N, CA, C and O of each residue as an XYZ file, in Angstrom:
408
protein
N       5.082     14.361     -5.963
C       4.259     12.827     -4.693
C       4.401     11.809     -5.215
O       4.530     10.832     -4.477
N       4.433     11.627     -6.557
C       5.444     10.005     -7.169
C       6.679      9.900     -7.086
O       7.261      8.816     -7.095
N       7.443     11.429     -6.959
C       9.344     10.701     -6.341
C       8.936     10.154     -5.380
O       8.564      8.992     -5.215
N       9.034     11.448     -4.355
C       8.406     10.618     -2.658
C       8.598      9.751     -2.274
O       9.506      9.465     -1.493
N       7.529      8.860     -2.859
C       6.816      8.044     -3.071
C       7.635      6.959     -3.388
O       7.637      5.980     -2.642
N       8.542      7.008     -4.693
C       9.451      6.862     -5.110
C      10.413      6.295     -4.308
O      10.775      5.118     -4.319
N      10.817      7.213     -3.592
C      11.763      7.393     -2.259
C      11.935      6.437     -1.394
O      12.907      5.735     -1.114
N       9.778      6.562     -0.608
C       9.902      5.829      0.105
C      10.619      4.488      0.867
O      10.986      4.250      2.018
N      10.610      3.625     -0.633
C      11.581      2.777     -0.214
C      12.854      2.850     -0.158
O      13.351      2.206      0.766
N      13.833      3.627     -1.084
C      14.743      3.287      0.079
C      15.262      3.472      1.373
O      16.347      3.072      1.796
N      14.542      4.004      1.866
C      14.517      3.765      3.440
C      14.383      2.830      4.359
O      13.517      2.534      5.182
N      16.151      2.139      3.834
C      16.003      0.255      4.528
C      16.629      0.116      5.512
O      17.337     -0.862      5.753
N      16.452      1.131      6.269
C      17.661      1.768      8.008
C      15.556      2.272      8.934
O      15.580      2.298     10.164
N      14.633      2.471      8.498
C      13.623      3.170      9.647
C      12.660      2.611      9.113
O      12.679      2.471      7.890
N      11.113      1.949     10.183
C       9.589      1.840      9.486
C       9.705      2.736      8.185
O      10.571      3.441      7.667
N       8.191      2.296      7.872
C       7.867      2.807      6.342
C       6.553      3.226      6.711
O       6.060      2.463      7.542
N       5.558      4.512      6.261
C       3.956      3.598      6.896
C       3.329      4.508      5.197
O       4.143      4.973      4.399
N       2.202      4.560      5.035
C       1.949      5.348      4.292
C       0.321      5.172      4.873
O      -0.222      4.067      4.895
N      -0.212      6.156      5.235
C      -1.245      6.351      5.828
C      -1.914      7.010      5.215
O      -1.564      8.018      4.601
N      -3.742      6.227      5.326
C      -5.265      6.819      4.133
C      -5.894      7.153      5.331
O      -6.602      6.309      5.881
N      -5.721      8.401      5.878
C      -6.801      9.259      6.174
C      -8.654      8.830      5.671
O      -8.569      8.896      4.445
N      -9.687      8.573      5.894
C     -10.559      7.115      5.211
C     -11.896      8.317      5.323
O     -12.656      8.108      6.268
N     -12.206      9.465      4.488
C     -13.273      9.933      4.393
C     -14.518      8.779      3.406
O     -14.471      7.854      2.595
N     -15.313      9.428      3.989
C     -16.008      8.372      2.845
C     -16.765      9.411      1.478
O     -16.380     10.541      1.178
N     -17.148      9.155      1.257
C     -17.354      9.588     -1.086
C     -16.338     10.752     -0.876
O     -16.648     11.877     -1.268
N     -14.763     10.457     -0.087
C     -13.900     12.098     -0.446
C     -12.681     10.543     -0.830
O     -12.461     10.258     -2.007
N     -12.275     10.030     -0.113
C     -11.504      9.367      0.152
C     -11.587      8.220     -0.032
O     -10.588      7.532     -0.243
N     -12.699      7.778      0.003
C     -12.587      6.078     -0.064
C     -13.450      5.567     -0.774
O     -14.547      5.080     -0.499
N     -12.468      5.801     -2.472
C     -13.007      5.920     -3.485
C     -11.709      5.607     -3.856
O     -10.731      6.004     -3.224
N     -11.587      4.199     -5.879
C     -10.859      3.746     -6.550
C      -9.416      3.721     -5.499
O      -8.485      4.524     -5.448
N      -9.664      2.483     -4.727
C      -8.917      1.802     -4.216
C      -7.432      1.323     -5.021
O      -6.452      1.133     -4.301
N      -7.338      1.191     -6.077
C      -7.149      0.772     -7.217
C      -5.789      1.552     -7.551
O      -4.685      1.091     -7.840
N      -6.320      3.202     -7.390
C      -5.015      3.936     -7.681
C      -4.703      4.681     -6.037
O      -4.253      5.819     -5.903
N      -5.110      3.604     -4.704
C      -4.011      3.546     -3.775
C      -3.228      2.802     -3.499
O      -2.306      2.932     -2.693
N      -3.610      1.586     -4.389
C      -2.322      0.635     -4.202
C      -1.735      0.547     -5.102
O      -0.929     -0.382     -5.131
N      -1.834      1.486     -6.328
C      -0.268      1.668     -7.530
C       0.954      2.386     -6.327
O       2.083      2.014     -6.005
N      -0.254      4.041     -5.714
C       1.719      4.001     -5.219
C       1.619      3.493     -4.095
O       2.257      4.116     -3.247
N       0.854      2.242     -3.571
C       1.372      1.281     -2.114
C       2.205      0.462     -2.771
O       3.071     -0.056     -2.065
N       2.203      0.057     -4.467
C       3.155     -0.280     -4.819
C       4.627     -0.106     -5.392
O       5.256     -1.066     -5.837
N       5.067      1.021     -5.353
C       5.303      2.152     -5.824
C       6.714      2.524     -4.955
O       7.930      2.569     -5.141
N       5.624      2.781     -3.774
C       6.236      2.832     -2.422
C       7.407      1.943     -2.019
O       8.623      2.121     -1.946
N       6.108      0.321     -1.647
C       6.232     -0.228     -0.534
C       6.628     -0.116      0.612
O       7.589     -0.570      1.233
N       5.064      1.111      1.052
C       6.081      0.782      2.343
C       5.983      0.068      3.414
O       4.785      0.318      3.543
N       6.414     -1.258      5.153
C       6.503     -1.690      5.675
C       4.216     -1.922      5.946
O       3.691     -3.024      6.108
N       3.512     -0.723      5.909
C       2.800     -0.607      6.835
C       1.875      0.520      6.021
O       2.211      1.668      5.730
N       0.181     -0.378      5.647
C      -0.098      0.973      5.648
C      -1.735      1.472      6.745
O      -2.767      0.964      7.184
N      -1.441      1.991      6.735
C      -2.750      2.622      7.634
C      -4.036      2.958      7.428
O      -4.121      4.068      6.903
N      -5.020      2.465      7.623
C      -6.268      3.775      7.053
C      -7.465      4.078      8.251
O      -8.422      3.385      8.596
N      -6.973      5.459      8.746
C      -7.394      5.425      9.938
C      -9.254      6.635      9.213
O      -9.173      7.636      8.501
N     -10.344      6.121      9.651
C     -11.211      6.447      9.907
C     -11.501      8.093     10.000
O     -11.724      8.417     11.166
N     -11.561      9.364      8.935
C     -12.467      9.942      9.358
C     -12.532     10.499     10.760
O     -12.463      9.350     11.196
N     -12.613     11.328     12.012
C     -13.712     11.487     12.661
C     -14.283     13.131     12.880
O     -13.983     14.155     12.268
N     -14.482     13.081     13.121
C     -15.584     14.588     12.586
C     -15.240     15.805     13.936
O     -15.757     16.485     14.823
N     -14.569     15.610     13.583
C     -13.953     16.575     15.078
C     -13.428     17.930     14.636
O     -13.183     18.030     13.434
N     -13.162     19.256     15.602
C     -12.222     19.638     14.926
C     -12.922     20.835     14.023
O     -14.103     21.005     13.720
N     -11.737     21.594     13.715
C     -11.849     22.486     12.318
C     -12.165     21.298     10.684
O     -12.163     21.627      9.498
N     -12.323     20.380     11.107
C     -12.603     19.768      9.867
C     -14.607     19.937      9.607
O     -15.326     19.938      8.608
N     -14.879     20.067     11.215
C     -16.425     20.174     10.810
C     -17.420     21.556     10.368
O     -18.639     21.723     10.324
N     -16.332     22.361     10.097
C     -16.436     23.394      8.477
C     -16.452     23.050      7.486
O     -16.920     23.668      6.529
N     -16.001     22.099      7.468
C     -15.769     21.293      5.783
C     -16.348     20.105      4.831
O     -16.552     19.830      3.649
N     -16.483     19.558      6.236
C     -17.431     18.200      6.038
C     -17.946     18.534      7.210
O     -17.669     19.266      8.160
N     -19.544     17.105      6.571
C     -20.717     16.371      7.765
C     -20.371     15.136      8.594
O     -20.010     14.143      7.963
N     -20.437     15.066      9.959
C     -20.610     14.445     10.537
C     -21.072     12.501      9.103
O     -20.633     11.395      9.417
N     -21.664     12.654      8.205
C     -22.093     11.047      7.733
C     -20.099     11.462      6.700
O     -20.106     11.039      5.544
N     -19.059     11.997      7.034
C     -18.025     11.139      6.104
C     -17.093     10.759      6.398
O     -16.008     10.473      5.892
N     -17.964     10.752      8.096
C     -16.998      9.481      9.875
C     -17.647      8.037      8.685
O     -18.826      7.829      8.398
N     -16.553      7.331      8.254
C     -16.655      6.075      7.925
C     -17.781      5.254      8.776
O     -18.473      5.998      9.470
N     -18.110      3.817      8.864
C     -17.794      3.183     10.179
C     -17.307      2.352     10.459
O     -17.192      1.756      9.388
N     -16.627      1.447     11.581
C     -15.495     -0.041     11.259
C     -15.598     -0.524      9.898
O     -14.701     -0.632      9.061
N     -17.157     -0.870      9.782
C     -17.288     -2.205      8.751
C     -17.324     -1.195      6.742
O     -17.120     -1.698      5.637
N     -17.597     -0.030      7.042
C     -16.996      0.175      5.691
C     -15.438      0.201      5.898
O     -14.683     -0.424      5.152
N     -15.043      0.893      6.860
C     -13.595      1.019      6.518
C     -12.310     -0.348      6.484
O     -11.161     -0.268      6.049
N     -12.927     -1.412      7.034
C     -12.746     -2.883      6.609
C     -12.780     -3.254      5.388
O     -12.136     -4.046      4.699
N     -13.686     -2.513      5.223
C     -14.393     -3.302      3.819
C     -13.230     -2.564      2.493
O     -12.497     -3.160      1.703
N     -13.458     -1.077      2.684
C     -12.357     -0.599      1.968
C     -10.888     -0.717      1.783
O     -10.263     -0.402      0.771
N     -10.108     -1.528      3.597
C      -9.299     -1.649      3.513
C      -8.482     -3.179      2.797
O      -7.407     -3.451      2.261
N      -9.931     -3.997      3.243
C      -9.905     -5.084      2.389
C      -9.525     -5.392      0.747
O      -8.983     -6.380      0.252
N     -10.271     -3.547     -0.193
C     -10.683     -3.717     -1.515
C      -9.154     -3.771     -1.489
O      -8.465     -4.658     -1.993
N      -8.758     -2.774     -0.879
C      -6.713     -2.711     -1.080
C      -5.545     -3.582     -0.459
O      -4.366     -3.274     -0.629
N      -5.961     -4.734      0.301
C      -5.048     -5.902      0.608
C      -5.132     -6.551     -0.968
O      -4.244     -6.698     -1.808
N      -6.445     -6.844     -1.000
C      -6.469     -8.138     -1.737
C      -5.404     -7.458     -3.565
O      -4.453     -8.148     -3.933
N      -5.727     -6.378     -4.262
C      -5.389     -5.255     -5.201
C      -3.616     -5.114     -4.981
O      -2.979     -5.150     -6.034
N      -2.830     -4.963     -3.720
C      -2.187     -4.756     -3.132
C      -1.101     -5.799     -3.307
O      -0.259     -6.100     -4.153
N      -1.507     -6.209     -2.124
C      -0.979     -7.260     -1.960
C      -0.490     -7.875     -0.441
O       0.394     -8.701     -0.215
N      -1.300     -7.240      0.418
C      -0.626     -6.735      1.548
C      -1.786     -7.399      2.281
O      -2.700     -8.029      1.748
N      -1.634     -7.192      3.435
C      -2.778     -8.187      4.993
C      -3.162     -7.286      6.091
O      -2.458     -6.326      6.405
N      -4.042     -7.519      6.560
C      -4.659     -6.541      7.495
C      -4.340     -7.998      8.395
O      -4.612     -9.184      8.210
N      -3.208     -6.802     10.059
C      -2.344     -7.301     10.511
C      -3.464     -7.092     12.112
O      -3.729     -7.941     12.963
N      -4.023     -5.249     11.999
C      -4.508     -5.350     13.223
C      -6.071     -4.082     12.553
O      -6.440     -3.531     11.516
N      -6.608     -4.263     14.482
C      -7.508     -3.525     13.521
C      -7.893     -2.986     15.023
O      -7.869     -3.845     15.903
N      -8.281     -1.511     15.442
C      -9.415     -1.243     16.843
C      -9.910     -0.545     16.551
O      -9.280      0.492     16.344
N     -11.128     -0.534     16.344
C     -12.732     -0.388     16.778
C     -12.623      1.520     16.565
O     -12.802      2.483     15.820
N     -12.049      0.886     18.288
C     -12.728      2.789     18.906
C     -11.102      3.515     18.486
O     -10.634      4.492     19.071
N     -10.590      2.954     17.627
C      -9.495      4.294     16.865
C     -10.060      4.715     15.528
O      -9.754      5.594     14.722
N     -11.168      3.603     15.583
C     -11.491      3.189     13.756
C     -10.433      2.971     12.362
O     -10.541      3.377     11.205
N      -9.251      2.039     13.130
C      -7.946      2.511     12.327
C      -7.579      0.544     12.103
O      -7.724     -0.394     12.886
N      -7.160      0.604     10.913
C      -6.866     -1.089      9.771
C      -4.989     -0.676     10.025
O      -4.304      0.328      9.831
N      -4.770     -1.839     10.460
C      -3.806     -1.333      9.642
C      -3.040     -2.682      9.045
O      -3.247     -3.713      9.686
N      -2.275     -2.767      8.014
C      -1.872     -4.077      6.749
C      -0.497     -3.999      6.855
O       0.088     -3.123      7.492
N       0.087     -4.990      6.180
C       1.430     -4.927      6.547
C       1.845     -6.261      5.397
O       1.139     -7.248      5.193
N       3.242     -5.943      4.714
C       4.008     -7.056      3.780
C       4.603     -8.318      4.249
O       5.621     -8.901      4.620
N       3.639     -8.367      4.062
C       4.869    -10.290      3.568
C       6.487    -10.180      4.379
O       7.304    -11.092      4.253
């Protein structure tokens, strides 16, 4: 995985994105580690998408695993502060926060 992330910054002609599916108490921990991966791969964008309790995932996770937009924004702000990226867009309906490099 780390080797793939290191290679991401070699794609000069294409837009690159690092996507995080944000699940409370599962993937919404340790923003320092995510920031390390982001710095390693240098994507143009980082997208944090809040988990939605839909489909087959309902068999593995609870409804409470889905973060609110406020929780998602707090986590995105932590990652932004550590990684040096800035929040560029938010969509409350889709529960998405988009960060980008300057």
